[in-house]
N, C-alpha and C positions, 0 to 999 in steps of 0.2 A: 951434614951439618942442621941445613936452615931446615933441611924434610925432617930430618930427624924433630926437631923443632917443632915443626907441627904436629906431625903423628903424636906427640906428646901432648899438645895444647886441646890435639883434638879427643884423646886418649880420658885426660884430667878432668874431673868434674870441673864445674867453674865456680869460683869461690864464694858464689852469690847463693849456692845449693847450700854450701854448707851451712852446719848447725852447730851452735857453740858444744863442746864437753861439759857436761855436769859435774862439776866435781863435790865427791861427797865431802861432807862436814866432819862423821866421825866415822874410825872405824867398819870395819862389817857392818855398814848401813846398807851399802848397793854392794852387790856383785854379780859376779858374770860363771855362768857354767859352761863344760861341753864336754862330750864325752869322747874317749881314744881308742878306741877299740881296734879288734885285728890281733890284739899281740896272744904271746902261747897259753895258752889254758894253762890256769894254775891248778894244784889235785882237789881245790873246793869247786872246780868248774868256771871258775870265772877269768874272762877274757877282754873283760873294758876295764877302763881306767875311768873314774864320774871326777874331775876335777872340777872345784868352788874355786873362784880368786875372789879377793877383798880388790874393788876396786881403787881407793884410798890406799890402802899398802903394799898393795901385791902379793900378799901371803895367802896360801893355799890349802884347801885338803884337799885330798888325793881316795880315794875311795873305791876298792876292789868291788865292782860291780858283774855282771851276768847279763849280756845283749838283750837277753828276752825277760828281764825287771820290768813289773808293769808300773806304772809311776805309783801307784798304794806302795809297792815296795821302795821303792825311793826316797817316799817322805818317811817309812820305817826307819830308814839308813839317813837321811836327813835331819827330822830331830834329834839325835842323842849327837850326833855328827857336827854339825853347828847350830842349833839354833841353842843346845844344854850350854854353848861356852859363850857363845856370842847372841842371842835373844833373838827377836824375831824381826828380818830384814822390811831395807821401805820397798826393795826394787830387786828384782832378780831380770838381770838378761840371759836367754839363749835364744840359740839358735837351732 
């Protein structure tokens, strides 16, 4: 048991390096986004889903996309799907 505790302490980031999480003041002010890919291909040849999540409410938009969409095409989808409903955001986090 002591060996397991030591391994966990070595693996976990020391608390002095952690940064506080910024809590948004208003819904759809800050979002996170990512792609879920490798899904079965739809009749319109889309095999991915673009997931856009509000950091405050955890509500989300799920947009069917193709893996080869350009950034320009994603913006063309983003404006009517997100900006039209929620306005321009303060920040976007993605990896």
